[in-house]
C-alpha positions in Angstrom: 23.0 83.1 92.4 23.1 86.9 92.7 25.0 88.7 89.9 25.8 92.1 88.8 23.9 93.7 85.9 26.8 93.1 83.5 27.0 89.5 84.4 23.3 89.0 84.1 23.4 90.5 80.6 26.4 88.3 79.6 24.6 85.2 81.0 21.5 85.9 78.9 23.8 86.4 75.9 25.6 83.1 76.7 22.2 81.3 76.8 21.4 82.5 73.3 24.8 81.2 72.0 24.2 77.8 73.7 27.2 78.3 75.9 25.2 76.8 78.8 23.8 73.8 77.1 20.3 72.8 78.4 20.9 75.3 81.3 18.7 73.4 83.7 18.0 75.5 86.7 18.0 78.8 84.9 14.8 80.7 85.8 13.7 84.3 85.4 14.0 84.8 89.2 17.8 84.8 88.8 17.5 88.2 86.9 16.5 91.6 88.1 14.8 94.7 86.5 14.1 94.6 82.8 16.4 91.6 82.5 13.7 89.5 84.2 11.3 90.2 81.3 14.0 89.4 78.8 14.7 86.1 80.6 11.0 85.3 80.6 10.8 85.8 76.8 14.0 83.7 76.2 12.9 80.8 78.5 9.4 80.9 77.0 10.9 80.6 73.5 12.9 77.6 74.7 9.9 75.9 76.3 7.9 76.3 73.1 10.5 75.5 70.4 13.1 73.5 72.3 16.0 75.7 71.4 17.5 79.0 72.6 16.9 82.0 70.4 20.1 83.3 68.8 21.5 86.8 69.6 20.4 87.9 66.2 16.7 87.1 66.8 16.7 88.1 70.5 15.1 91.5 69.7 12.2 90.0 67.8 11.6 87.4 70.5 11.5 90.0 73.3 9.2 92.3 71.3 6.7 89.6 70.5 6.7 88.4 74.2 6.6 91.8 76.0 4.7 93.8 73.5 5.1 97.5 74.5 7.7 97.0 77.2 10.3 99.5 76.1 12.6 98.8 79.1 12.9 95.2 78.0 13.6 96.3 74.4 16.3 98.7 75.6 17.8 96.0 77.8 17.9 93.6 74.9 19.9 96.1 72.9 22.5 96.2 75.7 22.6 92.4 75.9 23.3 92.2 72.2 26.2 94.6 72.6 28.0 92.5 75.3 31.5 91.5 74.2 32.1 87.9 73.2 34.7 87.5 75.9 32.1 88.5 78.5 29.7 85.9 77.2 32.3 83.2 77.4 33.2 84.3 80.9 29.6 84.4 82.0 28.9 81.1 80.5 31.7 79.5 82.5 30.7 81.2 85.7 27.0 80.5 85.3 27.6 76.9 84.2 29.7 76.3 87.3 27.0 77.6 89.6 24.3 75.6 87.8 26.4 72.4 88.1 26.9 72.9 91.8 23.1 73.3 92.3 22.5 70.2 90.1 25.0 68.2 92.1 23.4 69.2 95.4 20.1 67.9 94.1 21.8 64.8 92.7 23.2 64.0 96.1 19.7 64.1 97.6 18.3 61.9 94.9 21.1 59.4 95.1 20.7 59.2 98.9 17.0 58.5 98.4 17.9 55.6 96.0 20.5 54.2 98.4 18.0 54.4 101.4 15.4 52.5 99.4 16.3 48.9 99.6 14.7 48.2 96.3 16.3 51.2 94.5 18.1 50.7 91.2 21.7 51.7 91.8 22.2 52.1 88.1 19.9 55.1 88.3 22.4 56.7 90.6 25.0 56.7 87.9 22.5 58.3 85.4 21.6 61.0 87.9 25.2 61.9 88.5 26.1 62.0 84.8 23.1 64.2 84.1 24.1 66.6 86.8 27.6 66.9 85.5 26.3 67.9 82.0 24.2 70.7 83.4 25.5 74.1 82.3 27.9 72.8 79.7 28.0 73.9 76.1 26.1 71.6 73.8 28.0 70.4 70.7 26.1 70.1 67.5 27.1 67.2 65.2 29.4 68.1 62.3 27.4 68.8 59.2 29.1 66.4 56.9 26.7 67.1 54.0 26.1 70.8 54.5 29.8 71.7 55.0 31.2 69.8 52.1 32.1 72.9 50.1 33.4 74.9 53.1 35.9 72.4 54.3 37.6 72.4 50.9 37.8 76.2 50.7 41.1 77.7 51.7 40.5 80.4 54.3 43.8 82.3 54.8 44.0 85.4 56.9 44.3 86.8 60.4 40.6 87.5 60.7 39.6 84.0 59.9 38.7 81.4 62.6 40.6 79.0 60.3 43.8 81.0 60.5 46.7 79.7 58.5 50.2 81.0 59.5 52.7 80.7 56.7 56.3 79.8 57.4 57.9 81.6 54.5 59.5 78.4 53.3 57.6 77.7 50.0 57.9 73.9 49.9 57.0 73.6 53.6 54.0 75.9 53.2 52.9 73.8 50.2 53.2 70.6 52.3 51.2 72.2 55.1 48.5 73.3 52.6 49.3 77.0 53.1 51.0 76.9 56.5 50.3 75.7 60.1 46.6 75.8 60.7 44.5 77.0 63.7 44.1 74.2 66.2 47.4 72.6 65.3 50.6 72.0 67.4 53.9 71.9 65.6 57.3 70.9 67.2 60.5 72.3 65.8 62.6 69.2 66.6 66.4 69.2 66.8 69.6 69.2 68.8 70.9 72.1 70.9 72.5 75.0 69.0 71.0 74.0 65.6 68.8 77.0 65.3 65.4 75.9 66.6 64.7 79.3 68.3 65.8 81.1 65.1 63.3 79.1 63.1 60.6 79.9 65.7 61.3 83.6 65.1 61.2 83.1 61.3 57.8 81.5 61.6 56.6 84.1 64.1 57.7 87.0 61.9 55.6 85.9 58.9 52.1 86.7 60.2 53.1 90.2 61.3 54.9 91.0 58.0 52.8 93.7 56.3 50.5 94.2 59.4 47.9 91.6 58.5 48.5 89.1 61.3 49.5 88.8 65.0 52.1 86.8 66.9 52.4 86.1 70.6 55.9 84.9 71.4 56.6 83.5 74.9 60.2 82.8 75.6 61.7 80.9 78.5 65.0 80.4 76.8 66.3 83.7 75.4 66.3 87.3 76.7 63.3 89.2 75.3 65.6 91.9 73.8 67.6 89.2 72.0 64.4 87.7 70.7 63.3 91.1 69.4 66.7 91.6 67.7 66.1 88.2 65.9 62.7 89.4 64.7 64.4 92.7 63.5 66.9 90.8 61.5 64.4 88.4 60.0 61.9 91.2 59.0 64.6 93.4 57.4 67.0 90.9 56.0 69.8 92.8 57.7 72.5 91.4 60.0 73.2 92.9 63.4 76.4 94.5 61.9 74.4 96.0 59.1 71.8 97.4 61.5 74.5 99.1 63.5 76.2 100.6 60.4 73.0 101.5 58.4 70.5 102.9 60.9 68.5 104.9 58.3 68.2 101.8 56.0 67.2 99.6 58.9 64.5 102.1 60.0 63.1 102.3 56.4 63.0 98.5 56.0 61.6 97.9 59.5 58.7 100.4 59.1 57.9 99.0 55.7 57.8 95.4 57.1 56.0 96.1 60.4 53.3 98.8 60.0 51.6 97.5 63.1 54.4 96.8 65.7 51.9 96.0 68.5 50.8 92.9 66.5 53.9 91.2 67.9 54.1 90.7 71.6 57.2 89.1 73.2 56.9 87.9 76.8 60.0 86.8 78.7 59.8 84.3 81.7 62.6 82.4 83.4 63.0 78.7 82.9 60.2 76.9 84.8 58.8 80.3 85.6 55.5 79.8 83.9 52.9 76.9 83.8 50.9 75.8 80.8 47.9 77.3 82.5 49.8 80.6 82.6 50.4 80.3 78.9 46.7 79.7 78.3 45.8 82.8 80.5 48.2 85.0 78.6 46.9 83.8 75.2 43.3 84.5 76.2 44.3 88.0 77.4 45.9 88.9 74.1 43.1 87.3 72.0 40.7 89.6 73.9 43.0 92.6 73.3 43.4 91.9 69.6 39.9 90.7 69.0 41.4 88.3 66.4 43.4 85.0 66.4 47.2 84.9 66.4 50.1 82.6 66.0 51.6 81.4 69.4 55.3 80.6 69.7 56.4 79.0 73.0 60.2 78.8 73.3 60.4 76.1 74.9 57.3 74.2 76.0 59.4 71.5 77.7 60.8 74.0 80.2 57.4 75.2 81.4 56.8 74.5 85.1 54.9 71.3 85.7 51.6 71.8 87.6 52.6 69.0 90.0 55.7 67.2 91.1 56.1 64.4 88.6 58.8 62.5 86.7 60.1 64.6 83.9 58.9 62.6 80.9 55.4 62.5 82.3 55.4 66.2 83.0 56.7 67.1 79.6 54.2 64.8 77.9 51.3 66.4 79.9 52.5 70.0 79.0 52.4 69.2 75.3 49.1 67.4 75.6 47.7 70.5 77.2 49.3 72.7 74.6 47.6 70.7 71.9 44.3 71.2 73.7 44.8 75.0 74.0 45.4 75.1 70.2 42.1 73.4 69.6 40.1 75.3 72.2 41.4 78.8 71.3 41.6 78.1 67.5 45.2 79.2 67.2 48.3 77.5 65.6 51.2 76.9 67.9 54.9 76.2 67.2 57.3 75.2 70.0 61.0 74.1 69.8 61.7 70.6 71.2 65.2 69.4 72.0 66.3 65.8 71.1 68.2 63.6 73.5 71.9 62.9 73.6 71.7 60.3 70.8 70.4 63.1 68.5 73.1 65.5 69.6 75.9 63.2 68.4 74.4 61.5 65.3 77.2 61.4 62.7 74.8 61.8 59.7 73.0 64.6 61.5 69.6 63.0 60.9 67.1 63.2 63.8 63.9 61.2 64.2 61.1 60.7 66.7 63.0 58.0 68.5 65.4 60.6 69.7 62.8 62.2 71.9 64.0 59.7 74.5 62.0 59.7 77.8 59.9 62.6 76.5 58.6 60.6 73.5 55.1 61.0 75.0 55.3 64.7 74.0 55.7 64.1 70.3 52.6 62.0 70.2 50.5 65.1 70.9 52.0 67.1 68.0 50.3 67.5 64.6 53.5 68.4 62.9 57.1 67.4 63.6 59.7 69.5 61.8 63.1 67.9 62.3 66.2 69.9 61.6 68.8 67.5 60.1 72.4 68.6 59.6 75.5 66.5 59.0 79.0 67.9 59.6 79.4 68.6 55.9 76.1 70.4 55.8 77.1 72.5 58.8 80.3 73.7 57.0 78.1 74.8 54.0 75.5 76.5 56.3 72.7 74.2 55.1 70.3 71.6 56.6 67.3 69.5 55.7 63.9 70.3 57.2 62.1 66.9 57.5 58.4 67.3 58.0 56.3 64.5 59.6 52.6 65.3 59.7 49.2 63.7 60.6 47.1 65.5 58.0 49.4 66.4 55.1 52.2 64.9 53.0 55.7 64.6 54.5 58.5 66.5 52.8 62.3 66.8 53.1 63.5 70.3 52.2 67.1 71.4 51.6 67.7 74.9 52.9 70.6 77.2 53.4 70.5 79.0 56.8 71.7 82.5 57.5 71.4 82.8 61.3 73.1 86.2 61.1 69.8 87.4 59.5 67.6 84.8 61.3 66.5 83.4 57.9 66.6 80.4 55.7 66.6 80.1 51.9 65.2 77.1 50.2 67.6 75.3 47.8 67.0 72.8 45.0 65.4 69.9 46.8 67.5 66.9 47.6 70.5 68.0 45.5 74.0 68.0 46.8 76.5 70.6 45.6 78.7 69.0 43.0 76.6 65.8 42.8 74.1 67.0 40.3 
């Protein structure tokens, strides 16, 4: 492996953050210049103490190992300044190369076992599994005792790795223990034309209100300009007619609500014009730009392009499985609308449930939250509906709301109370 200076620095930084696991095969000879001396110090520390030194202690480790070598000390300062994204990228690249080298050696060892008539074939499996683990990030066990206080502390804010994105529906946020959390996938579940995309914009607007959070909105359904207009209406509380008639008032409200307009990014793709891997790549790009977590809205996940030619229900299930994985890996919350089948379209009582996912039922199994939009004919006339939350990790709740799609907003009403029935 022969790398650029930047990649060598990033690889050493990745080692110190345990992004390369045991990193078998990493030797000082892979590095050039003063980085060779830094690598010697880091690997010597590993050999003596059985763990990689952290980035924070790297300077002390190098100074104690190289004594008066100022070049190595200066190089260590540059290594500590490498951006986190570069460390992750270097860890992935170096890990791949290390695994390839380990696999080459594993093939030789396995061939030797096979050639030996008395060889234990079970050892071949062990050799292969060990090679596959080379260069992968080691996972520490969860500190059940040491983290008892932290896991019950509410950490709300865009700068937190435990980002919670509020929905602006009080009873829904209460049921979600503050809002949808980082690492969680939520489905906005309902028939066509009920307002799923409106609700997605409502949820996406909340983090950017006041400039404290960020939202990446990927739309495969609506035009990007129409999506932006919905955000405008939601953030200002003004209808499109009011915006046209009261430009100065709109500007005042909009600037007050959105002090950081770049914290909302809307990306438009045609139906089936983007894969789930494309979504992941875009998310990583904006996480690097912002340097902070964000809420991701994908409108709709079910019309992303499958990565291979497959029957629809299997493809949609795989897309949502991968979306759930992305939420966990990137530590972001995700909302995506999901359309029910024909049975849900024509339900007389307006209630929708998980069985109405039809052939795409596999998709809902990967969601942490299912938010069903239930609306009878009588409710539709009164511009109201029930939001029925089904959740894995919080209480379910059924919330009566009045919707105002002209301003892309909903207003919570007295729970479970029919007009005239109280």
